[in-house]
N, C-alpha and C positions, 0 to 999 in steps of 0.2 A: 691396911687402914687408909682410907681416902682422906685427903686434906684439901683438895681443890676441885670442886664439882661445877661443871658448866653445862647448862641445858640449852640446846639449839632446837628451833622448831617454829611452829605457827601457833594458832589460837589454842590448840589443845594443851601445848606446853606452857603457853602464857597463863592458862588456867581458866579460860572461859567456861561457864557452867558451874563454877565453884566460887561464888562470890559475885561481885558486880563492879562496874566502873567507879561507883562512889566509894564503896568500902574497900575495894581492891579484890583481886582474884588470887586465890590460893593455888589450887590445881595440884596435879599429881607430882610435878617436879618439886614444888615447895614441900609437899608432904614427904617425898623421898629425901629431900635435904634434911628434914627434921629427924628422920630415922638415922641418917648418916651422922648428924650432929649428936644424936643420943649416944652413938658409939664412940664418937671423937669430937669433943667440944671445940677443938681447934679447927674444925672444918670451916672453909670459906666457900661460898656458893654464889654463882652468877647465873641469871636467866636472861638469855639474849633473844628469846622468842618474841615474835610480833605477829599478831593475827593477820590472816589474809595472804601471807607470803607463800610463794611457790617454791618448789625445791631448789630451782636454780638461783632464786633470790636469796634463799637461806645460805646456800653455798657461797655466793658472792659477797653477801653483806655480813653474815654472822660467823662464818668460818675464820676469816682473818682475825676478827676480834677474839674468838675463842682460842686460837693458837697463841695469841699474844698473852693470854692469861695463864698459859702453861698448866693446863689442868691435868690431873691424874685420872679423872673420871669424867666422861662426857656422855650425855644422852642425845640421840638424834631422832626426831620424829618429824618427818616431812613427806609430802606427796599427796595428801588428801585434797588440798586445794587444786592441784593439777588434775587429779582423778575425776573431779566433778565438772571440769570445764570442757567446752568443745575443743577439739584439736589435741586431746590428750595423746601423748606418745610415751608408752611405758619405758622404752629404751632410753629416751632422753631423761626422764625423771630418775630412773635407776642409775644413769651415769652420774647425775648430780649427787645422788646419795653415795655412790661408790667413791667419788672424788673426796667427799667428806670423810668417809671411812678410812681411805688410804692416808690422807694427810694427818688425821688425828691419831691413828694407830702408829704411824711413822714417828710422831712426836712423843710416843711413849704412853699415851692415854689408854685406859680401858674404855671401850666404847660399847654402848648398849643401844639397840634400835628395836623396831617393832614391825610386824606386818599389820595389814588392815583387815577389819572384819567385812563380812558380806553386808554392805550398807543397804542392799535391797531388803534384807530381813529386818532392818531398823526403819527404813523409809520405803514403803512399798513402791512408790513412784520411781525409786532408783534401781529397781530390779534389773533393767537393761544394762547396768554398769558392772554386773558381775564379771564378765570377761575381762574388763579392765583391772578389777581387783585381783583376779587370778594371775594375769600377766605381770602386774607390778609385784605382787607377793613373790612369785617365782624368781624374779630378778633380784629382789631384796635378799632372799635366802641365799642365792648364789654369791652375791657380793659380800654378804656377811661372812660366809664360809671362807671366801678368798682372803679376807683381811682379819680373821680371828675376832669378829665382832660378836658380842653376846646378843642373841636375838630372842625377844619375847614374841612368840608366834601363837596367837590366840584364834587364828582363823578356824571357823568350824565349831568353836566351843559355844554351846548353847547359851550359857549365861551372858555372853557378850551381846546376844541379840535381844535380851530382856529389856523392856522399856525402862526399867528402873536403873539401868546403867547410863541412861542418856537424859539430857536436859530437854525441855520442851521443843527446842529447835531440831532435835534429833541428829545434830552434827557434833555437838560437844558433850562430853561426859557430864553426868550429874555429880554432885559431891560424892555419892557412893561409888560412882564409876571412877572418879579420880582417885579415890582411896584404893580401889582395886587395882588400878594401873600402877600406882606407887608400890603396892604390895607385891605385884607381879615382878616389877623390876628389882625390888629388894630381894625377892626369892631367887631371881636369876643371878644376882650378885652374891647369894649365900650370906646375906647380912645376918648378924645375930638376932634371934627371935623371929626370923622370917620362916614361913612355911607355905604349903600349898592351899591354904584355906581360901585364897583369893579366887580359886577356880570353883568353889562350891556353888551349886545352883541357888537361885533365890527361892524363898518360900513360895509355895504354889498359890497362884491367883486364878480364879475362874476367868475364862475368856470374856471380854467385853461384848455386849450385844452389837450387832452389825450397825445399827443406827448410830451408836456412840462412836464407833470406829470411823464411820463416814463423816460425822460432825468434826471429829478431831483432825481428819485429813483436810477438811475444808478450812478449819482454823489455821492449821499449819501452812497451807498454801497462802493464806492472806497475811499471816503474821511474819513468816520467815522466808518462804520460797519467793513471794512477790518482791520484797525488798532486795533479796539477793540477785534476782534477775534484773531488777532495775539498776543496780550498781554495775552489773556486767554490761548492760546496754550503754551506760554512760562512761564506760571505761574506768570505773572506780573500784577501789578495794577497801575493805573494812580497816585495813592497816594504814591507809594513806595518812601521813602526818604523824604517825605514832612511832615511838622509839621503845627500846627494850625497857621493861619495868625494873630490871636489876642488872645494869651493864657492868658492874664491878664485882669482884669477889669480896663479899662481906660476911660477917658471922651470921649464924642463924639464931634468932631470938626464940628460945624454947618456951619462954613464958607467954608469948603471943604467937600462935601458929601462923605461918605465912608472912611474918614480918622479919626485918633485918635491923641490925644496929650498925653504926658506922665502923668502918675498919680503921 
């Protein structure tokens, strides 16, 4: 039974796509904490994730704080921000992940991590990035095996490529996507009540006409890709000036999903 859960990562673990900056972001890690708290009301949960962070930044900034919290369960999701940037180096990113795996498992924590989907199947303009995804996933699998890390490996599963898994920016999971990620991790941990239904395909939808697909691509370029490119050109990150939403281990408030009470 887990009592101290700490989540490390970037925007996906922070919960973007599941809520907003005004009301707060829930996300898969909060959802997983709710499942854990259902089994053990004494659970304490911290979420150190900050949007826009690279794997090396997560190692340097979040790992020391996580170790200080003495967790018995840690989730690590990092590398997507590296993968979509120029100058990507799979070996360097995997090294940052492996250093986190090594330090956390040596401290006695159960560690869970993930591989990445074929983002070109989600964002057609990202199809040239498939070799990067394959290279990074292979290294993540090897590092996880070396350190006894539990790995949620969904690469190649068709439901992951369904648009209903993703928010309009196509980078962050939708509320349904976050729910499925939480369910996948719960299943990997063999938590009570978990099962494999998170892998079930979505109900069939007819393909959208070509004109609608083209219009959606144009809207995506203007609303999401353009601002992202602009930040890169200015040397900015979406995480600049932001801190972790939940830096301390606090109880999970089951009456209001995604919130906490003071410890």
